[in-house]
N, C-alpha and C positions, 0 to 999 in steps of 0.2 A: 823363184825369188829373184828378183834381180835388184843388184845393189853397184849404188857409185862408184866407180871405179876410177883412178888414173894411173900411169905406167911410164916408167923412164929411169933414166939416170939416175934423174932426180925429179920422182913424180912430183913433188911439192911446189916446185918452181919449172919445171919441165913441160910434157907432152900435156895436149889437152883432154878433156873430162872423157870417158866412158861409161860404160855399163856391160855388165854381165848378162849374158846369156843362158851359163851355166855355172856353177861351181861346186866341187868338192874338195875333199883334203889333198887329193893329189895335183888336182890342175883346173883351171878357169879355161872360158872362151869368152872373151871381150869385143864388144863393139868398139870403135875407136874413130875420131879424125882421122884421116888420111893422113901416114906421115913415113915419107922417102926415108927417112935414118931407120927405122926399126927393122932388120934382119933377123932370119929364122939361123937358131944357134943361139944369137946372142942373149948373155942373162939382162937381167932388168928387174927394178925394183916395182911392186904392185903395190897398190895400197887400196882396200876396200873399207866403207864407209857403212857401219850399224846406225842406223838411225836411235831416238832414245824411242820411237815408236815399236823396233824391232827388241830393243831391249828391254826394256820398259822398265829403265833405267838413264844412266847418262849414253851421250854417243860414243859407240866404241871405234877404233882406227885400226883395222889389221892391216901390218907390215911384213911383205910377201917377198923374199926372191925368187924370183921366177927364171925360167928359162924361156925363150919362143921356139914353139916346135914347129907350128901354120900359120900362114898369114892368106888371110881370103881377101883381094881387091875387087872392089867392086866399080861398075862404071859412077858411081856416086863418088859423096864428100865421107864415107865411111869406110872402114874394113875392116875385119873377124881377125881373132888374134887366137892363137890357141896356146895356153902356158901350161907349162909343168913348174907346179908350186914346187920350190927345194927346203923352204923353212919361211915360218911365220911366226909373229909376236902378235899377240892382241896388246892396243894400249886406250886406256879410258880418255877423254879429252876433259883436262882441265879447267872450270870455270875461272 
């Protein structure tokens, strides 16, 4: 399952959008636009978005505290980031 994701110190206003490749309760691997400020070992916020099609109800955002475990930089505009999820909170979007 691929989820829309954003990562950063303040992902609502910070770094560009990304998408998950893998996700579990313990961690996630996501693809993001290249970011020179993201470093291994740093703690970041991760927001995952569940669409109404996935929830069969209202959209839900999962706010996570995460630790950057590995960064795979490529020649292109995208990079892969392995994250350990430290804590999370589900929030429904209000209309």
